[in-house]
VOGU-3710 file (C-alpha; in Angstrom, 3 decimals, decimal comma):
1> msgarvlvtg> -24,963/-12,758/17,439  -21,428/-12,168/18,691  -20,015/-8,705/18,147  -23,229/-7,281/16,662  -23,710/-3,588/15,966  -26,707/-2,412/17,982  -28,484/0,922/18,306  -30,101/1,530/21,704  -32,732/4,264/21,851  -33,430/5,913/25,180
11> asgflgghvv> -29,820/5,230/26,165  -29,769/8,362/28,316  -32,496/6,831/30,501  -32,516/4,327/33,350  -33,089/1,094/31,434  -31,354/2,228/28,246  -28,137/3,072/30,075  -28,052/-0,375/31,681  -28,706/-2,000/28,300  -25,766/-0,161/26,713
21> rdlrthghev> -23,411/-1,275/29,486  -24,646/-4,875/29,368  -24,231/-5,114/25,591  -20,716/-3,663/25,684  -19,753/-6,080/28,447  -20,832/-8,932/26,170  -18,772/-7,801/23,184  -21,295/-5,874/21,101  -20,603/-2,556/19,396  -23,248/-0,190/20,742
31> faagrsaaal> -24,544/3,131/19,451  -26,354/5,086/22,156  -29,194/7,429/21,157  -30,964/9,820/23,494  -31,813/13,425/24,251  -29,370/14,055/27,101  -25,813/14,599/25,866  -24,479/14,486/29,428  -26,142/11,162/30,208  -25,005/9,629/26,904
41> aevadaehri> -21,429/10,693/27,620  -21,513/8,427/30,674  -22,245/5,304/28,616  -20,673/5,835/25,186  -17,761/7,599/23,487  -18,319/10,433/21,032  -18,231/8,169/17,970  -21,043/6,030/19,378  -23,407/8,776/20,570  -26,453/10,112/18,738
51> vgdlaslrte> -27,932/13,097/20,540  -31,484/14,000/19,608  -35,107/12,934/19,788  -36,572/9,936/18,008  -37,739/12,077/15,087  -34,096/12,746/14,229  -33,609/9,019/13,548  -35,793/9,249/10,453  -32,905/10,794/8,538  -30,035/9,096/10,384
61> tltvdavihc> -27,811/6,829/8,282  -26,179/4,100/10,319  -25,398/0,463/9,627  -26,504/-1,683/12,549  -27,780/-5,228/12,900  -30,482/-4,446/15,425  -32,272/-1,730/17,365  -33,258/-2,107/21,009  -35,994/0,489/21,409  -36,042/1,608/25,065
71> aglstpwgsw> -37,072/5,244/24,567  -40,508/6,392/25,601  -42,640/8,421/27,971  -43,473/6,385/31,077  -45,626/8,036/33,726  -49,019/7,302/35,317  -50,426/10,658/34,207  -50,138/12,822/31,127  -51,897/14,060/28,016  -52,738/11,740/25,136
81> pafreanvdg> -50,896/13,957/22,599  -47,711/13,674/24,680  -47,989/9,883/24,968  -48,842/9,538/21,281  -45,865/11,629/20,202  -43,362/9,841/22,438  -44,563/6,257/22,303  -46,477/5,865/19,056  -44,944/8,429/16,697  -41,545/7,741/18,285
91> trhvvefarr> -41,883/4,045/17,494  -42,906/4,927/13,935  -39,640/6,890/13,597  -37,699/3,809/14,729  -39,474/1,706/12,099  -38,525/4,254/9,438  -34,899/4,213/10,613  -34,869/0,409/10,462  -36,457/0,341/7,007  -34,023/2,900/5,531
101> ngvrrivhvs> -30,936/1,286/7,038  -31,810/-2,368/6,443  -31,883/-3,266/10,138  -32,416/-6,982/10,671  -34,280/-6,936/14,004  -36,114/-4,554/16,312  -36,333/-5,480/19,992  -39,062/-3,323/21,465  -39,510/-2,502/25,148  -43,221/-2,526/25,878
111> spsvyaaard> -44,922/-2,659/29,287  -46,992/-4,989/31,495  -49,162/-1,927/32,131  -51,280/-3,359/29,309  -52,518/-5,941/31,853  -53,659/-3,288/34,372  -57,114/-3,839/35,822  -59,040/-3,295/39,051  -58,822/-6,952/40,077  -56,270/-9,516/41,191
121> rvgiredefd> -54,409/-11,171/38,309  -51,840/-13,891/39,007  -49,651/-15,681/36,464  -50,632/-13,455/33,547  -49,616/-14,796/30,127  -48,633/-12,564/27,229  -51,936/-12,854/25,364  -54,089/-12,070/28,404  -54,655/-8,371/27,895  -57,460/-6,171/26,628
131> panrlngyir> -56,447/-4,320/23,427  -59,113/-1,728/24,281  -57,671/-0,950/27,743  -58,042/2,817/28,282  -57,144/3,108/31,961  -54,656/5,841/31,051  -52,871/7,326/28,056  -49,648/5,444/28,764  -51,357/2,051/28,466  -53,203/3,136/25,342
141> skiaaerllq> -49,944/4,305/23,731  -48,032/1,101/24,530  -50,797/-1,029/23,008  -50,807/1,209/19,924  -47,009/0,996/19,595  -47,084/-2,802/19,731  -49,793/-2,871/17,074  -47,826/-0,463/14,863  -44,749/-2,701/15,041  -46,704/-5,874/14,351
151> darsageige> -48,329/-4,235/11,320  -44,953/-2,989/10,067  -43,464/-6,474/10,301  -46,471/-8,003/8,518  -46,096/-5,404/5,746  -42,390/-6,201/5,329  -41,206/-2,787/6,560  -39,043/-4,506/9,180  -37,576/-7,982/9,034  -37,669/-9,337/12,573
161> lvivrprgli> -39,462/-8,189/15,695  -39,382/-9,234/19,352  -41,398/-7,437/22,052  -40,410/-7,539/25,724  -42,583/-6,456/28,676  -40,422/-6,033/31,824  -42,381/-5,564/35,047  -41,603/-2,868/37,659  -37,941/-2,007/37,114  -35,830/-1,409/40,201
171> gvgdpslmpr> -32,142/-0,648/40,558  -29,561/2,046/41,108  -30,635/5,106/39,164  -34,355/4,225/39,214  -36,125/7,568/38,659  -39,630/6,356/39,383  -40,770/3,288/41,315  -38,715/3,299/44,523  -38,339/7,105/44,730  -42,124/7,514/44,442
181> llevharigi> -42,739/4,947/47,172  -40,225/6,544/49,513  -41,591/10,029/48,831  -45,132/8,927/49,655  -43,848/7,114/52,745  -42,127/10,254/54,014  -45,141/12,460/53,258  -48,182/10,486/54,415  -47,177/6,863/54,917  -47,732/3,948/52,545
191> plfdggstli> -51,324/2,770/52,023  -51,913/-0,955/52,498  -54,767/-2,884/50,911  -55,877/-6,254/52,276  -53,276/-5,814/54,984  -50,494/-5,562/52,422  -51,011/-9,111/51,137  -51,305/-8,117/47,462  -48,531/-9,721/45,417  -46,068/-7,429/43,664
201> dvtavenaaa> -43,839/-8,594/40,802  -40,745/-6,496/40,031  -37,580/-6,818/37,946  -33,975/-5,908/38,690  -32,935/-3,595/35,869  -29,855/-5,730/35,234  -32,114/-8,711/34,515  -34,249/-6,672/32,114  -31,108/-5,572/30,269  -29,965/-9,193/29,984
211> alrlaltrgd> -33,362/-10,231/28,621  -33,152/-7,573/25,913  -29,691/-8,787/24,953  -30,988/-12,353/24,685  -33,816/-11,106/22,467  -31,257/-9,978/19,872  -30,750/-13,553/18,746  -33,488/-15,631/20,355  -37,242/-15,723/20,519  -39,987/-15,677/17,934
221> aaggvynisn> -38,790/-13,131/15,353  -42,290/-12,849/13,897  -43,386/-10,505/16,674  -43,022/-12,747/19,708  -43,972/-11,132/23,031  -42,232/-11,972/26,321  -42,993/-11,141/29,950  -39,972/-10,433/32,122  -39,760/-10,251/35,915  -37,561/-11,478/38,742
231> ddprpfrell> -39,966/-14,428/39,070  -40,121/-13,714/42,805  -43,448/-12,029/43,652  -43,680/-10,736/47,200  -46,531/-9,412/49,356  -46,535/-5,624/49,099  -46,071/-5,194/52,855  -43,062/-7,539/52,917  -41,425/-5,749/49,990  -41,923/-2,352/51,609
241> vtlldlvget> -40,735/-3,351/55,072  -37,630/-4,958/53,587  -36,728/-1,808/51,643  -37,499/0,555/54,530  -35,440/-1,553/56,928  -32,509/-1,485/54,497  -32,611/2,313/54,236  -33,024/2,713/57,993  -36,601/4,000/57,974  -39,357/3,051/60,405
251> prlrrvsrra> -42,341/1,820/58,396  -45,384/4,119/58,331  -48,148/1,944/56,955  -51,838/2,812/56,672  -54,749/0,457/56,076  -56,960/1,772/53,295  -60,144/0,541/51,642  -59,673/-0,314/47,975  -63,173/0,860/47,139  -62,674/4,219/48,844
261> awaaasalea> -59,240/4,685/47,293  -60,536/3,889/43,789  -63,366/6,385/44,192  -60,923/9,030/45,424  -58,517/8,386/42,548  -61,349/8,643/40,013  -62,472/11,951/41,496  -58,937/13,337/41,600  -58,346/12,403/37,955  -61,583/14,098/36,943
271> vcgvipgrpe> -60,635/17,305/38,747  -56,992/17,390/37,607  -58,092/16,619/34,054  -59,881/19,972/33,764  -57,453/22,162/35,721  -55,190/24,224/33,425  -51,919/22,365/32,971  -53,539/19,074/34,038  -51,366/18,536/37,161  -50,747/14,943/38,166
281> ppltrytlst> -53,224/13,769/40,832  -51,727/12,612/44,143  -53,379/9,248/43,424  -54,316/7,645/40,097  -56,325/4,566/39,183  -53,319/3,159/37,354  -51,124/3,456/40,448  -53,827/1,736/42,477  -54,054/-1,080/39,932  -50,365/-1,840/40,592
291> iafsqtldis> -50,413/-1,831/44,405  -54,010/-2,442/45,515  -54,388/-5,667/43,519  -52,114/-8,664/43,046  -50,472/-8,773/39,625  -47,836/-11,333/38,723  -46,467/-12,461/35,372  -45,967/-15,902/33,887  -42,428/-15,733/32,457  -42,238/-19,361/31,307
301> rakdelgyrp> -42,197/-18,305/27,652  -39,133/-16,091/28,221  -37,416/-18,949/30,019  -38,188/-21,454/27,276  -37,622/-19,311/24,173  -35,137/-16,619/25,258  -33,234/-18,740/27,749  -33,905/-16,011/30,325  -33,072/-16,571/33,990  -32,886/-13,793/36,602
311> qvsldealar> -29,236/-13,323/37,556  -29,695/-10,580/40,165  -31,983/-11,671/42,998  -34,683/-9,382/44,338  -32,969/-9,165/47,720  -29,683/-8,232/46,046  -31,421/-5,589/43,937  -33,100/-4,067/47,004  -29,794/-4,041/48,879  -28,078/-2,231/46,007
321> vaahlraga> -30,822/0,392/45,837  -30,762/0,915/49,595  -26,964/1,257/49,683  -27,146/3,855/46,904  -29,889/5,789/48,690  -28,003/5,730/51,998  -24,837/6,956/50,281  -26,720/9,883/48,787  -28,563/10,816/51,975
//
């Protein structure tokens, strides 16, 4: 689809901003939607900006060929109403926009969080998840959003649908993964489980953006689901030491029992869940599921059907992040 008109939701966010830039670089006309006018101004001109929440799209009239739906609430802790509004109701608003404007295809950004479990899982395929996973509200909302989209396509409300699950985004501008790790490192040191041998699968944000662009024209349009990663899983300890060395920090690593950590996280969630305001616990079971157990994705389907290949290596991505962090120090 050369020169397609594409609406990107969540374009004021980390992934969405990279998607807008990637699409423009490849000759597409891009409309950027998001809540932050200042952030949108950095990626699109005034004629191609839509400032507002996802609910505002229900009445928006715009002729586009496709929507890449990046917007959503992504955090390891939060209330179910907040996750439902952002990730389920928000997706419903995108479906309504697509239906009203005759959009050909929706490319939806889901999450490998749906695979989260308190056990090692290596080479996970797209169908290997529990639809009843209730580890946290985020996971529950992403499963519900996928189901909503699949039902909408089956009912003829949208024409084509492709779902992409990118794992652990890293890159310049990352607001979550690397900053959280470095903050914990500075405060108490990084906990290691099984000596740091657990395998971690991450994705350079540039590669995720490229995969979403490929999904505009490739893949199973009847709701095909695709895992995305850098296809370069590393032991957690190795990944951490590499990053810390690049930013000039001496590693502070602590050996921790998985069983003790899981019990502590469960207790902390129970306490924080009843405190007014429900503050985020310093440790959650979901966070533990991502670092205390190996979890890697099988991306062979994305390679075969989307033609996806990581273009930015993991080492290059880490170097870019470190250079950015050093420059801002």
